[in-house]
N, C-alpha and C positions, 0 to 999 in steps of 0.2 A: 750057070746056076739060076734057078728060079727065084726072082726077088718078090713074087706074089705069094702070100700065105693066107690061109684061111683062119679067121679069128672068130670065135663063138661069143666073146664078151664085147663086142662092138655096139655102141649106142650113139644115138645123135645128141649133140650137146644143144642145150636150150639156154639162151641169154634173155635177160630182161630187156624190155623194149627201151630204147634210148630216148631221152626226152630232150627236146631243144632247150638249151638255157639261155641266160643273158648273154648277148652278143657283145664283144668288146673289140674295138679297133686295135689292131696290132701295127705298131710302127717298128718295122725291122731294124731300120737305122738307129732309132732310139734304143733298142735293146742291144744292139752291137756295140754302140757307144759307151753303154753303161757296164759292159762286161768288165770284170776285174782280171788282170794279167800280172804275172810274176816277173818283176824286174830285178835283174842282178847285175852286178858289176864285178868283173874280174880284174884283180890286179896283176895276175901271172899265175903260172902253174909249174909244176915240177913232178918228176917221177922219182920214187924211191923204193928200196926194197922194205918190206914189212919188218924185217928184222932191225933196220935202222930207225924206222918209224916207232917201233915199240921201245926203243932206248931213249926217245926224245924226252926232254924235261924243261922246266921252266928255265929261261935264259938261253936256250939252244937257238940256233939261228937256221931257217930254212931259206935257201937261195932259190929265188924263182927266175924264170926264163926272160922275163922282161927288164929293160933299162928304165932308170928313173924317169927319163924324158919321154919315153914311149905313151901313147895313149892307152887309156884302159877300155877294155871290151865291155859293151853293153849289151845284155841279152834280154829277150823277152820270150818267156816260156821256153828256155833253153836254146834259142837260137840268137846268134850274135847280129843285131840289127844296126848297131852304131858304134861310135868310139868317142871318148871325151877326155877331159882332164878334171882332176880332183880339185875342189875348192872348198872353202869354209863359208858357210851361209847361216846366219843366225846361230853361230856357235855349234853347228852341226856340219858333218861331213856331206859335201853335195858333189855332183858331177856336172859339168858344163859339155853340152853336146859339141863336137867339132866336126864330126863327118856322120852322115847317115848312109847306111850301105843300101844300094838299090838291089831289087830282086834278082837282077841277073848278075850281081857281083858273085865271084866264086868263093872269096873268104871275107 
C-alpha cells in the first residue's frame, strides 16, 4: 500500500521569531527537593464482594489482613517505600519509621 499521497492544500507554517529573554539559573536539585509527593499509610486491606459492601452500615466491622502488632505500610506516590508504627504526636496520629525498603527489595 502506498503511504505517500498528494495533497493540494499543503502550506508552509510560519512562526514568529523567538526572542532571547531573561536567563535564570536552574538548580535541578533544588527543584527536585521542593517537589511535593503523596504519602499514604496503610493499616491493612481486605477483599469483599460488592453485595456485602453495599450492605455495610454504621457499627459494622471490616476485618483487615494485618495483625495489631504488624508494622504499617508507608507509600509514596503509590509505591511502598517503608514501614512504621503508629504514635500520637501533639494530639495527632503520626507514624514512626521502623524500616526503609531498599530499591532492590521485592516487597
